[in-house]
N, C-alpha and C positions, 0 to 999 in steps of 0.2 A: 460685274462679277470679278472680283480677285481669283486668281487660279491658285489653287493649294499644290504644292510640289508632290509628286507621287509619293514619294519616301516618307514625307511627313503623313500621307495618308495611310500607308501601309503601317507603320510605327504607333499608328492612332488605332489602328485595328488590331494590331498585336498587343497591346496591354490587356492583361488578363489578372483579375484577380483572384487569387487562389487562397479559398477559406480553409482553414484548418479546424478542423471541428475538436473539441475536446472529447478526448475516449471515456465516457463515462463508465461503461461496462467494465473496461479494462481496468479503468481506476478501482473502483469496488475490488476486482479481485485482485489486484495490487495490494490495498490497502489489508485486505482479508489475510495475502500471505505473509505480509509483515507483522500485522500485529498477532496472527496468531504465532509466528515464529518468537515474537518477543515473549507471549505469555506463556509457551511453550516449558511445562515445567516436566512433563514427563520422558526419561530419558528414553532415546531414539531407540526402535525395535531392529533389533538385527535380522537380516532376511536371512530366511535358510537357501542354500545353496541350491540352485534349480537342476532339474534334471536333465540329463544331455541324452539327446537323441543319437543312434548310432550314426556314423558318418554318412553312410549311405543312403540313410531318408534325410538328413541334413540337407547333402548335396541335391537331393530332387526336390526339395521344398525350397532351396535357394534359386533352382532352376526353374521352377515354377513360378515363384515369386519373381523372377526377371523377366521372364516371358510376359508376365500378364502386365508389370509394369510398360513394357515397351506397347503392347497391345491396346492396352487401356493406361493413358497417363494419370499419374498420381496426383490425386486434389491437394490443393493447398490453401490453407485457412486464409479468407482476406478480413480475420480479426483485426483492429487494431490493437498494438502493444504497447503498453507503456513501461517502460524502462525502468527499472527500480535497482539495478546493480552498477554501482559505482563505489568506489574507494571510500569516499566521504558516506554514501549511503550505509555502507557494509560497516561502518565505523559509528554510526550514530545506531545502529541497529543492535551493536554489541554492547554498547552502553546501555541502552535500554531495558534489554534484555537481562542485564547483570542489576538495573537497577528495580527491574520488575520483582526480583525475587525479596527485597525490602520493602517494596510498596504492596505487595499483594495481602499482608496481614492488615495493612491499615486501611485498603477498600472492603475487605471482610470485616473488620471490625465498624465500617461507615463512616471513620474518620476521613477518609478521602472520597471523593465523587466526581464523575465527568461531567462539566460541564457542556451546554449548549454549542460550544464552538470547539469542542473535542479536546480542549485544555483539560487536565486535572485542577483540584481545589481542595483546598483543608475545608471541609463542609462545616465542622463544629469546632472550631478550636479548643472551645472551654470543654469540651469531651476528651479532649487527647490529654494524657496524663503529663504532668507537668515536666518530665522529666525524658519526655521524646516528643515534646511539641518543636524544638528546635530542629530536632532530627526530620522531623514529617514535612517542614517549611520548607528545608533544604531538598529534601528528594521531589517535592511538588515543583519548585522552583528550576531543578537540573531538567524534569523531565518536560516542564514545559517548553523549557529553552531548546531539548534536543527535538522534542515533537516540530516546534517552529523551524528548526533547521533542517528536519529530514523534509518536512513539504516544500521547502525551497531547493532542497538537493535533488529532490526527483524533477521538480518542475524545470531545474538546470539541468539535470542528466536528459531531459528530452527536448531539450532546445527551445522551451517555450516557458519562460520566466514568468509571463501573464499567465500561467495556468495554476499559479500558488493558489490563489483564493478559492478554485473549484478543485484542486487539490486536497485543501486543509476541510473545505465544506464533506467531501467524501468520506475522509478520515473520520471526522468528525461523527457522522452516523455509523461507521463502521466500527468505530469505538464500542458503540452503545451496543450495537450486535453482537459484538464479541464478548461481552462484557459478562461476567459471572455470576451464577444465580446471588441476589444478596447484596451485590454493587447496588450502590447509587449513582443515579445519573439525572443529570436537571433537562424537563422537556423544554419544548420549543418555547413554550410562555413562561417559563422561568421557575416552575414550580419542582420540585424535587420527588423522584420515585425510586424505588426499590425493585431491580429486578427479580 
């Protein structure tokens, strides 16, 4: 029997495979945040100034909070977080938000629909008035390009370019979920349905 050096045996036992699973719930939450931000057309509500407590009450509350934090350690959520903040992601979101204002009317009229892969398409080119056809095609092309780039940017920002397909799939379902009433979307079998 051949002897295996001790160092080789230790190195063999030290090899550990670390599986990093795609954080599906965090991806859905991130997708909803991004989509709602893009589709937001209502001006942000101004917050009312909060009522201030007298200084003596504030210091009592701070003292009690500090004491409780020493006695009972604050809980930290172990939920997976998907990073959706990078210069490229912000740039893409801004472009998509600006474009959404031009696309919204075409969604409402049924000219543009959400495909099952989450990209958009001109649903019925013949229904689009001739003078607007070129504009709609350009908007759809630019939107689809930015959506693909957004999914790649999110995957890259999280250090997992391999998550691109899962991010795209997650966004595909969330685009439909966040679609407004009257918009068209493609079902998994390829048929079109109005929300």
